[in-house]
Structure formats: C-alpha cells, structure tokens
C-alpha positions as CSV (number, residue, x, y, z in Angstrom):
1,Q,-15.5,-2.2,0.3
2,E,-15.7,-2.9,-3.5
3,I,-12.6,-0.8,-4.1
4,E,-10.7,-2.7,-1.5
5,R,-11.7,-6.1,-3.0
6,A,-10.2,-5.1,-6.2
7,G,-7.0,-6.5,-5.0
8,F,-4.0,-4.8,-3.1
9,D,-2.7,-1.8,-5.0
10,P,-1.8,1.1,-3.2
11,A,-3.8,3.2,-5.4
12,N,-6.9,1.1,-4.8
13,Q,-6.2,1.3,-0.9
14,R,-5.9,4.8,-0.9
15,R,-9.2,5.4,-2.9
16,A,-10.9,3.0,-0.4
17,A,-9.2,5.1,2.6
18,A,-10.7,8.2,1.0
19,E,-14.2,6.5,0.6
20,Y,-14.2,5.7,4.1
21,E,-13.2,9.1,5.3
22,R,-16.0,10.7,3.2
23,A,-18.4,8.5,4.8
24,I,-17.1,9.3,8.3
25,G,-17.3,13.0,7.3
26,R,-21.0,12.5,6.6
27,D,-21.5,10.4,9.6
28,P,-18.7,10.6,12.3
29,D,-20.6,7.9,14.3
30,F,-20.4,5.2,11.5
31,A,-18.4,2.8,13.5
32,L,-18.0,0.2,10.6
33,A,-16.4,2.9,8.4
34,W,-13.9,3.6,11.1
35,A,-13.0,0.0,11.5
36,R,-12.5,-0.5,7.7
37,L,-10.6,2.7,7.5
38,S,-8.1,1.3,10.3
39,S,-8.0,-1.9,8.2
40,V,-7.1,-0.2,4.9
41,R,-4.5,2.1,6.8
42,S,-3.1,-1.0,8.4
43,S,-2.9,-2.8,5.0
44,L,-1.2,0.4,3.4
45,Y,1.3,0.4,6.3
46,A,2.3,-3.2,6.0
47,N,2.5,-3.3,2.2
48,S,3.3,0.1,1.0
49,A,4.2,3.1,3.1
50,P,5.2,2.3,6.7
51,S,5.2,5.6,8.5
52,P,4.7,6.5,12.0
53,E,1.9,8.8,11.1
54,L,0.1,6.1,9.2
55,A,0.4,3.6,12.1
56,R,-1.0,6.2,14.4
57,A,-3.8,7.1,12.1
58,A,-4.7,3.2,11.6
59,L,-4.7,3.0,15.5
60,E,-6.6,5.9,16.1
61,A,-9.5,4.8,13.6
62,A,-9.4,1.4,15.4
63,E,-10.0,3.0,18.7
64,Q,-12.7,5.2,17.4
65,A,-14.4,2.2,15.8
66,L,-14.6,0.4,19.1
67,E,-15.3,3.3,21.1
68,L,-18.5,3.9,18.9
69,D,-19.4,0.2,18.8
70,S,-17.8,-2.2,21.2
71,D,-19.7,-5.0,19.4
72,L,-17.5,-4.5,16.5
73,A,-15.1,-6.5,18.6
74,A,-17.1,-9.6,18.2
75,L,-17.1,-9.1,14.3
76,Y,-13.7,-7.7,13.7
77,G,-11.9,-8.5,17.0
78,V,-9.9,-6.1,19.0
79,P,-7.2,-4.0,17.1
80,T,-3.8,-5.4,17.5
81,F,-0.5,-3.5,17.2
82,R,3.2,-4.5,17.8
83,V,6.3,-2.0,18.5
84,N,8.2,-1.8,15.4
85,E,11.4,0.3,16.3
86,P,12.3,3.0,15.4
87,S,8.8,3.7,13.8
88,G,6.8,3.0,16.7
89,A,3.5,1.0,16.7
90,M,2.8,-1.2,13.6
91,P,-0.8,-1.8,13.0
92,L,-1.7,-5.5,12.2
93,G,-5.4,-4.8,11.8
94,F,-8.1,-6.4,13.8
95,R,-7.6,-9.6,15.3
96,R,-10.6,-11.9,15.5
97,T,-10.7,-12.6,19.2
98,L,-12.9,-11.1,21.9
99,P,-11.4,-8.7,24.3
100,F,-11.0,-9.7,28.1
101,G,-12.8,-7.7,30.5
C-alpha cells in the first residue's frame, strides 16, 4: 500500500499491482491482496489504460477477494461495475455498502 499512497501515477499503480500479484503468488488465499489488486486495477482502468482486459482482471480480483473472505464486504463493500460500451464492464472499485442476502 505504500506504493499506492505515493499518489496516482500509472507507474506507481503498476508497481503496486505487481507487488499485490507477488503477494498472491506466495499466498493465493490472501484475500486482502486480491481486494487491493482489484482496487489498483480499477484505478488504472479509470485513470490510465481503459481496456476490456483490465476491466475483467479488476472484476476477477474483486470476486476472488470476496470468495476467499466474504467479511471483506464489511470493510471494502461489494465490488461495483457498470457497463461502459463498447469495452464492457468498467470497474468502479469497492463500494462501502453491505451486500444484500
């Protein structure tokens, strides 16, 4: 998270994503790393490189985080995405609300 806090700069965000990916490589069950990876990828999508692949990667990381630890919903909320034609789903990150059901 230290890299993330350095401010939004695509290079910083890519380094942060790489660090989260390394953490996940060491521990695939590290739910918070998956959540932060989704957040960084969402930020990159919104502020730098909006591609369908990046949107899907952000969504998949969010889904993995919540699959591993549903309590993350209380901390980070539920992953929220909107359709952004023609590229598909645009990640908006985690919304700080509890999911229904």
